[in-house]
N, C-alpha and C positions, 0 to 999 in steps of 0.2 A: 551573298554580300549584303543584300537589303535587310536581312534578318539581323546581322551584326550592327548595321547602322541604327536600326530601331533600338537595339539593346544599348548602344552607346548614348543615344539621345535620351533614353529613359534614365540611364545612370546620371547623365549630366543634369537632367531636370530634378532628380532626387537630391543631388548635392545642392542645387540652387535653392530648392524649397527648404532643405534642412538648414542652409546658411541663413535664410530669411527668418526662420523660426528662432535661431540662436540670437540673432540681433534683437528681435522683439523681446526675448526673455531678459536681455541685458538691462532694459529700462525698468524692470521690476526689482532690480537689486537695490536694497536699502543701504545707505551709508550714513555716517554720523554727520549731521548738518550743524548741530549746536552741541558743544561739549558742556557737560554738567559743571565743570570747574569754572567756566566763563559766564555762568548765569546765576542770578539770584531768583527767588520765587516770582518776583514781579516781572522780570524779563521773560521768564519761562511762560507765564500766563499770557503775556503780550504775544509771544511767538505762537502759542497754541491758537489764540484768537485769529491771528493773521493767517496761519496755515488753514484754519477752518474756513475763513472768509474767502480765500483763494481756491478752495477745493483741493488742497494738497493733502494727500494721505500721509500720516506720520505715525511713528511708533516711538515708544520710550523704552530703552533697554534697561537692564537690571542696575546699571550704574547711573541712571537718570539722564543719559544722553538722548537727544532728540534725533531720530533717524528719518530720512525721507528717501524716496525713490530717485534714482539717477535721472530719470526722464523729467522730473520736476525741479531739478536743481537750478536751472536758469531762472525760472519764475520765482522760486523761493528767494534767491539772492536778490533779485530786483525788487520784489515786493515786501519781503519779511526780514531783511537784514538791517 
């Protein structure tokens, strides 16, 4: 019986650890923060300067949309909107 208990505890811990890893990965997902259609060049440059100042990693997709990570969305909204 003790052997089965250890196996069940090990399985439970494995699921727990795997769930934590999945949640951490979620913050690394990039999403469109600023749509290209709503920005001119001057606004885009201001946004880049603000994101850099705040230490927020961003990307620009092929359509010139500005993408940021989900984990940075609250800071970006407060500081760079």
